[in-house]
N, C-alpha and C positions, 0 to 999 in steps of 0.2 A: 504493500500500499504506499502511496506517495502523498505526502502533506505538501500540496502544491504551494500554498503560502509561505512555507519555509524554504522551499527548494530554490537554489541559486543557479541551476542548470549548469553547474561546473563540469559535469561528466565524470566525477570521481567514482561514482557507482558503476557506470558503464565501463570504465577502465579496469575494474577488478572483477567483473562479471565472467566467470569461467564458462557459462552456459550461452554467452552472447545474447542474453535475453533483454537487455536494456538498450533502448534507443534514445538518444538525446536529440530532441527536435527544437526548433526555435520556440522557446517559452513553454516546453512541455517535455516531460520525461514519459516514456511509454515502456511498460514492462510486459513481456510476452509470457503469460502465465503458463502456456504449454511448454516453453523451454526453461522456466525458472525452476531451479532445483531446490530452492529455499535454504541455501547454504548460509546465508547471512553476511557474506563478504561485503556486500553493498551497503548494508546497515552500519557496519564497522567503518567503512571508508567515507561515509557522508559526514562532511564537516559541520552540518547544521541540524543533524537528526531529522531529516525529512522523510526517512523510510522506516517501515515496519513490516513485520511479517503477518500482520492482521489482515 
């Protein structure tokens, strides 16, 4: 889950995603739920805590 109002669109989450499930678009982050393995690496990489597994 992405908390859009916190997200800075920095791409840190996409950079660590081993499943290539995160796409950084202009003013939007898209997570492909079918590809996501729920490993949590993106949550740890996010500098503003804009991601969660909920």
